[in-house]
C-alpha positions in Angstrom: -1.7 -78.5 35.5 -1.7 -80.8 32.5 -3.9 -78.5 30.4 -1.5 -75.6 31.0 1.5 -77.5 30.0 -0.2 -78.7 26.8 -1.2 -75.2 25.9 2.4 -73.9 26.1 5.2 -75.9 24.5 8.7 -74.5 24.4 10.2 -74.3 20.9 13.8 -74.5 19.8 13.9 -70.8 19.2 12.7 -70.2 22.8 15.4 -72.4 24.1 18.1 -70.6 22.0 17.0 -67.2 23.3 17.1 -68.5 26.9 20.6 -69.9 26.4 21.9 -66.8 24.5 23.0 -65.0 27.6 25.2 -68.0 28.7 26.8 -68.3 25.2 27.5 -64.6 25.1 29.4 -64.5 28.3 31.3 -67.7 27.4 32.4 -66.2 24.1 33.7 -63.0 25.8 35.7 -65.1 28.4 37.2 -67.3 25.6 38.1 -64.2 23.5 39.8 -62.5 26.4 41.8 -65.7 27.4 42.9 -66.2 23.7 44.2 -62.6 23.3 46.1 -62.8 26.6 47.7 -66.1 25.7 48.6 -64.8 22.3 50.5 -61.8 23.7 52.2 -64.0 26.3 53.4 -66.6 23.9 54.5 -64.2 21.1 55.6 -60.9 22.8 57.5 -59.7 19.7 54.6 -60.2 17.3 54.2 -57.2 15.0 52.0 -56.4 12.1 53.6 -57.1 8.7 54.5 -54.3 6.3 52.8 -55.0 3.0 55.1 -52.5 1.3 52.6 -50.3 -0.5 52.4 -46.6 -0.1 49.7 -44.0 -0.7 51.0 -41.4 -3.1 50.0 -37.9 -1.9 47.7 -36.0 -4.1 49.5 -33.3 -6.0 48.4 -29.8 -4.9 47.4 -27.7 -7.9 47.9 -24.0 -7.2 44.8 -21.9 -7.7 45.0 -19.2 -10.4 45.3 -15.6 -9.1 42.1 -13.7 -9.1 42.2 -10.0 -9.7 39.8 -8.8 -7.1 38.6 -5.2 -7.9 38.9 -2.6 -5.2 35.8 -1.8 -3.3 33.9 1.3 -4.5 34.4 4.6 -2.7 31.8 5.2 0.0 28.9 7.4 -1.2 29.1 10.9 0.2 26.2 12.0 2.4 24.3 14.9 0.9 25.5 18.2 2.1 23.1 20.4 4.1 22.0 23.4 2.0 23.6 26.6 3.2 22.1 29.9 2.3 24.3 31.9 0.1 24.5 35.5 -0.8 24.5 36.8 -4.3 25.0 40.5 -5.1 22.7 41.4 -7.9 22.9 44.6 -9.8 20.1 47.1 -9.9 19.4 46.2 -13.5 18.4 42.7 -12.6 16.1 43.6 -9.7 12.5 44.9 -9.7 12.0 48.4 -8.7 10.1 49.1 -5.5 6.4 49.8 -5.9 5.3 53.0 -4.1 2.2 55.1 -4.2 4.2 58.0 -5.5 5.2 56.0 -8.6 1.7 54.5 -8.9 -1.1 57.0 -8.2 -4.4 55.6 -7.1 -6.2 57.1 -10.1 -4.0 55.1 -12.5 -4.3 51.7 -10.7 -6.0 48.9 -12.7 -9.6 48.1 -11.6 -10.2 45.3 -9.1 -11.1 41.9 -10.5 -14.8 41.6 -11.3 -17.1 38.7 -10.6 -16.0 36.9 -13.7 -12.5 36.5 -12.3 -13.8 34.4 -9.5 -15.9 32.2 -11.7 -19.2 33.8 -10.7 -22.2 33.9 -13.1 -24.7 36.6 -13.9 -26.9 35.6 -10.9 -29.5 38.2 -10.0 -30.3 38.6 -6.3 -33.9 37.8 -5.6 -35.1 38.2 -2.0 -36.8 35.1 -0.5 -38.3 34.3 2.8 -38.3 30.5 2.3 -35.4 28.8 0.5 -36.0 25.9 -1.8 -35.3 22.5 -0.4 -34.9 19.0 -1.9 -38.2 17.2 -2.1 -36.6 13.8 -1.7 -33.0 13.8 -0.4 -32.8 10.0 -0.7 -33.8 10.1 -4.4 -31.2 12.9 -5.0 -28.6 10.7 -3.4 -29.5 7.8 -5.7 -29.2 10.1 -8.7 -25.7 11.2 -7.7 -24.7 7.5 -7.2 -26.1 6.7 -10.7 -24.1 9.4 -12.4 -20.9 8.6 -10.4 -18.4 7.5 -13.2 -17.8 3.7 -12.6 -14.1 3.9 -13.4 -13.5 6.7 -10.9 -15.7 5.0 -8.3 -13.8 1.7 -8.6 -10.5 3.6 -8.4 -11.6 5.5 -5.3 -11.4 8.9 -6.9 -13.8 11.4 -5.5 -14.2 15.1 -5.0 -16.6 17.9 -4.1 -18.3 20.1 -6.7 -20.4 23.2 -6.2 -23.2 23.6 -8.8 -25.4 26.6 -9.4 -29.0 25.6 -10.1 -31.8 27.9 -11.3 -35.1 26.7 -9.7 -38.4 27.8 -11.2 -41.6 28.4 -9.4 -42.6 24.7 -9.8 -39.4 23.5 -8.1 -37.8 22.2 -11.3 -34.2 22.9 -12.3 -34.1 25.0 -15.5 -30.4 25.7 -15.7 -27.2 24.6 -14.1 -23.8 26.2 -13.9 -20.4 25.0 -12.6 -19.4 27.3 -9.7 -16.5 25.3 -8.2 -14.7 22.4 -9.9 -13.2 19.5 -8.0 -10.4 19.3 -10.5 -11.8 16.3 -12.5 -13.9 17.1 -15.6 -15.7 13.8 -15.4 -16.9 14.4 -11.9 -17.8 18.1 -12.7 -20.0 16.9 -15.7 -21.6 14.1 -13.6 -22.5 16.7 -10.9 -24.2 19.0 -13.5 -26.1 16.1 -14.9 -27.2 14.9 -11.5 -28.4 18.3 -10.2 -30.4 18.9 -13.4 -32.6 16.0 -12.3 -33.2 17.2 -8.7 -36.6 18.3 -7.6 -37.0 21.1 -5.1 -39.8 22.9 -3.2 -40.3 26.4 -4.8 -38.8 29.4 -3.1 -41.2 31.8 -1.5 -41.1 35.6 -1.1 -43.7 35.9 1.6 -46.7 34.2 -0.1 -45.4 34.4 -3.7 -43.4 31.7 -5.4 -40.3 33.0 -7.1 -37.5 31.5 -9.3 -34.1 31.7 -7.7 -30.5 30.6 -8.2 -29.1 28.3 -5.5 -25.7 26.7 -4.7 -25.9 23.0 -4.5 -22.8 21.1 -3.3 -22.3 17.6 -4.6 -19.7 15.2 -3.1 -18.5 12.0 -4.8 -17.0 9.6 -2.4 -16.6 5.8 -2.1 -18.5 4.4 0.9 
């Protein structure tokens, strides 16, 4: 018991904290009694008028602002309505009839050159030429793919005519169908000229023939 009392000694701060609750309630009671006695002894006590006034802040009128009128609403586009125009006979094309254009006076039909065909000669074959190494041909096409067009994702399909000799080598190339891009057309011609084929056969004879080789440039 003595050891415990020696270990803990109450300080003045501890005693003040313990007595704080008592002092608080005593102060509240004294303040309430003082206010009640003051109002009982001096019932006519009023706050003194110090005589100073707060001048009101003058109101400055705001300048008039000329607000423009809102713009007129935008009219919705009108739906097109088919109209009718009376044209004279001088402004219209005459009807084409067989009586006015006899068959013997008609222009000849368009020849092969109008369709972009070349002077290919038909050669009968029993075995068509085939690529010796399709993977190598694909690598050649990738090598000739223009880098700027490849990075931009521009591609297309080109049809190239290739003349294959009896050894399977490409001796000549022609552009049969363009993809609309000259750089890709030129790249396809350059690539096909390096392809290697198996020679075409007409029964047991090797023959030189023209073939159509499609080339597609695309980003994978």
